[in-house]
C-alpha angles and dihedrals in degrees: 000000000000093000091053090053091048093050093047090047091052091048091050092050091048090051092051092048092050091049091052090057093065112128119263121234116273113280126221114269131205139182124200131191103239091203096053114117095239093169090064096052110099107142137047136197137176136268114197116270112240114259097011109117102149098253098097108069098199091048090047091052091050090048090053092049092050094046092047091051093046091048091050091050093048092048090048087055093051104264124133126213114242141173089231102038134185090219128037113208125206135158141196134204129205136174134199138182114252128195113213119202121204112205126223108287124214123194125191124194128189128182147148138203121194107317095339125096129199142175140180140195125206126190123196122200123241119260141187127224130185122214138158121250120203126203128200118197120187121196130198115197126194101236095205095050096030088226130131110247101174139020129181129181141180132185131196144153113288111237135175093273098040094110095048116114095249093051091046091050091051091050093048092049090051093048092048098043091113097041108127116256124220093210 
């Protein structure tokens, strides 16, 4: 009886360890020009976002939400909007279809009540799911050198509320988490 408990306990521990190794969601990424004169950057302005021309109302609303969130983040970091800026800001959005595969799942249960002992094993079948993943990439360009000095990006699953102002603000804050502050 003791060897059965030991084997089931080892199987349960192995299952928990394998489950803990599941991959984490993608993290925001950023790249910064180490030679950029960040101490001299005080102001920012806008470059047009690709594909936004004002004729598509939903796209225009999303553009306004993204720009508002970027502006708030830049101002929070000590930058001021200007008609002749030190940094030009632009962004791009993309989406792609992703196929998610769920592996075979194995569950092991062990228990006892009084003098009785019991165990169970459950196996789930693999499955596939399709979803759409959206990516936001924000660019900061040194206006004097016309060179990109910073880029930040974040990707996540597109959901019904992904284009709402609060979700856009969260995505922009994540993408800009490594943007240099003036304060």
